[in-house]
C-alpha positions as CSV (number, residue, x, y, z in Angstrom):
1,X,15.7,-5.9,29.6
2,X,17.2,-3.5,31.6
3,X,14.1,-1.4,33.8
4,X,15.1,1.8,31.3
5,X,14.6,-0.5,28.1
6,X,11.3,-0.9,28.8
7,X,8.5,0.9,27.9
8,X,5.3,-0.8,30.5
9,X,6.0,-1.7,34.3
10,X,5.6,-4.9,34.1
11,X,4.0,-7.4,36.6
12,X,5.1,-11.0,37.1
13,X,2.3,-13.3,38.6
14,X,3.2,-16.9,39.6
15,X,4.0,-17.7,36.0
16,X,2.0,-14.7,33.9
17,X,3.5,-11.7,32.9
18,X,0.5,-9.1,33.9
19,X,1.3,-6.0,31.2
20,X,-0.4,-3.2,33.0
21,X,-0.2,-0.4,29.5
22,X,-1.2,3.3,31.1
23,X,0.1,5.0,28.5
24,X,-0.8,6.1,24.4
25,X,-0.1,3.3,22.2
26,X,1.6,5.0,18.6
27,X,3.9,3.4,15.8
28,X,7.3,3.8,17.3
29,X,5.5,2.4,21.0
30,X,3.8,-0.2,20.4
31,X,7.0,-1.6,18.4
32,X,8.8,-1.3,21.0
33,X,6.3,-2.3,23.5
34,X,6.6,-5.8,21.2
35,X,10.1,-6.4,21.2
36,X,10.3,-5.6,25.0
37,X,7.1,-8.2,26.1
38,X,9.1,-10.5,23.6
39,X,12.7,-10.4,25.5
40,X,10.7,-10.5,28.9
41,X,8.7,-14.1,28.0
42,X,12.4,-15.8,27.2
43,X,13.9,-14.0,29.6
44,X,11.8,-14.5,32.6
45,X,9.5,-18.1,30.4
46,X,6.5,-17.2,31.7
47,X,3.2,-19.3,30.0
48,X,0.5,-16.8,29.3
49,X,0.7,-12.8,29.1
50,X,-2.0,-10.7,30.3
51,X,-1.8,-6.5,28.1
52,X,-4.7,-4.9,30.5
53,X,-5.2,-2.2,28.3
54,X,-8.5,-0.6,30.0
55,X,-6.7,3.3,30.5
56,X,-5.5,2.8,26.6
57,X,-8.4,5.1,24.8
58,X,-6.5,3.8,20.8
59,X,-5.9,1.9,19.7
60,X,-6.0,1.4,15.8
61,X,-4.8,-0.4,12.5
62,X,-2.1,-1.0,13.3
63,X,-2.0,-1.3,17.1
64,X,-4.6,-3.8,16.2
65,X,-1.7,-5.5,14.0
66,X,1.1,-5.3,16.1
67,X,-0.3,-6.3,18.7
68,X,-2.2,-9.8,16.7
69,X,1.6,-10.7,15.7
70,X,2.8,-10.5,19.5
71,X,-0.2,-12.4,20.6
72,X,2.1,-14.8,17.4
73,X,5.4,-14.6,17.5
74,X,4.5,-15.3,21.8
75,X,2.4,-18.4,20.8
76,X,5.7,-19.4,18.5
77,X,7.1,-19.4,22.1
78,X,4.2,-21.3,24.3
79,X,2.7,-18.6,25.5
80,X,-0.8,-17.6,25.5
81,X,-2.2,-14.2,25.6
82,X,-4.8,-12.5,26.4
83,X,-5.9,-9.5,26.1
84,X,-8.1,-7.2,29.1
85,X,-10.1,-4.2,29.6
86,X,-10.6,-2.9,26.0
87,X,-13.5,0.0,26.4
88,X,-16.5,0.2,25.0
89,X,-15.3,2.4,22.4
90,X,-12.4,1.1,21.2
91,X,-14.2,-2.0,21.0
92,X,-16.3,-0.4,18.3
93,X,-13.9,1.9,16.6
94,X,-12.4,-1.8,15.4
95,X,-15.3,-4.0,15.0
96,X,-17.0,-0.9,12.8
97,X,-13.3,-0.8,11.5
98,X,-13.6,-5.1,10.9
99,X,-10.0,-5.2,13.3
100,X,-9.8,-8.6,15.0
101,X,-7.4,-9.2,17.0
102,X,-6.6,-12.6,16.7
103,X,-4.3,-14.8,18.4
104,X,-5.6,-13.5,21.5
105,X,-8.0,-15.1,24.8
106,X,-10.0,-11.5,24.8
107,X,-10.8,-11.0,28.7
108,X,-13.8,-8.5,30.8
109,X,-11.0,-7.0,33.5
110,X,-7.6,-9.2,35.0
111,X,-9.7,-10.9,37.2
112,X,-11.6,-12.9,33.6
113,X,-8.1,-12.9,32.8
114,X,-6.3,-14.5,35.6
115,X,-9.1,-17.1,35.4
116,X,-8.2,-17.8,32.1
117,X,-4.9,-18.5,32.5
C-alpha cells in the first residue's frame, strides 16, 4: 500500500501497528480505514493493531459497527485489536445508544494499550 492510499498514517512498533486516528471519521473514511488496516496487517504481518482514537470526537453506530467488523476480520487474520483513548463524551454517547465495541480489547491510553499487547 502506498503512502497516498493511506487514510491515516501508521507506525510499526515491534510487532504491533499503531494507528493514531486524528481525522473525523465518516462512513466513507471508516470503510477506507478498514481496507487500509487489513492490507497492512497482511503486508506487515503484525500480531496486534492499536487504534488510538483520543482525537476522535464522534463515533456513531455505523462507525462503531465497521470498527468492530474490522477487529473481527483482524482476529481471523491472527491479529489482536486494541482501541484506546476513548473520550468521555464518546463513551457516554456509545453507552446511551447501547453500542458495544465488540472484538476489541479496550485501554485507557496508549501506554495501557501497549501493556495489553
